[in-house]
C-alpha positions in Angstrom: -6.3 23.9 3.7 -3.6 22.4 6.0 -6.0 21.7 8.7 -8.1 19.7 6.4 -5.3 17.7 5.2 -4.2 16.8 8.9 -7.8 15.6 9.4 -8.1 13.5 6.2 -4.5 11.8 7.3 -5.8 11.1 10.8 -9.0 9.4 9.4 -7.1 7.4 6.9 -5.0 6.2 9.8 -8.3 5.3 11.7 -9.4 3.2 8.7 -6.1 1.4 8.2 -6.1 0.3 11.8 -9.4 -0.9 11.6 -8.9 -3.2 8.6 -5.6 -4.7 10.1 -7.8 -5.7 13.1 -10.1 -7.6 10.7 -7.2 -9.3 9.1 -6.0 -10.3 12.7 -9.3 -11.8 13.3 -9.8 -13.7 10.3 -6.3 -15.3 10.7 -6.7 -16.1 14.3 -10.0 -17.9 13.6 -8.6 -20.0 10.7 -6.2 -22.5 10.2 -2.5 -22.1 9.1 -3.1 -22.3 5.3 -5.8 -19.6 5.5 -3.3 -17.4 7.3 -0.6 -17.9 4.5 -2.9 -17.4 1.7 -3.8 -14.1 3.3 -0.2 -13.2 3.6 0.3 -14.0 0.0 -2.7 -12.2 -1.2 -1.2 -9.0 0.9 2.0 -9.1 -0.6 0.6 -9.7 -4.1 -1.5 -6.5 -3.8 1.4 -4.6 -2.3 3.7 -5.2 -5.2 1.8 -3.5 -7.9 1.8 0.1 -6.4 5.7 -0.1 -6.1 6.0 -1.5 -9.6 3.7 1.4 -11.0 5.8 4.1 -8.8 9.3 2.7 -9.8 8.0 2.6 -13.6 6.9 6.2 -13.2 10.3 7.4 -11.8 12.1 5.4 -14.2 10.5 7.3 -17.0 10.7 10.6 -15.5 14.4 10.3 -14.8 14.8 9.0 -18.6 13.0 11.8 -19.9 14.9 14.7 -17.7 18.1 13.1 -18.7 17.1 13.2 -22.4 16.2 16.9 -22.4 19.2 17.6 -20.2 21.8 16.3 -22.7 
């Protein structure tokens, strides 16, 4: 089971590197406004997972404190 997890993690890094190369190629071939738009889009998409995890942690801590008291 552990070997399977290591293989999946290794493959996910390979896919992530391929995506970064594609983004870099788009930015290099375009103009500055296109690069700024791509950066804004990446930041916009990156915020939501952090918000979801933060909300989950907040509610878990709140629930744990409620049952502890």
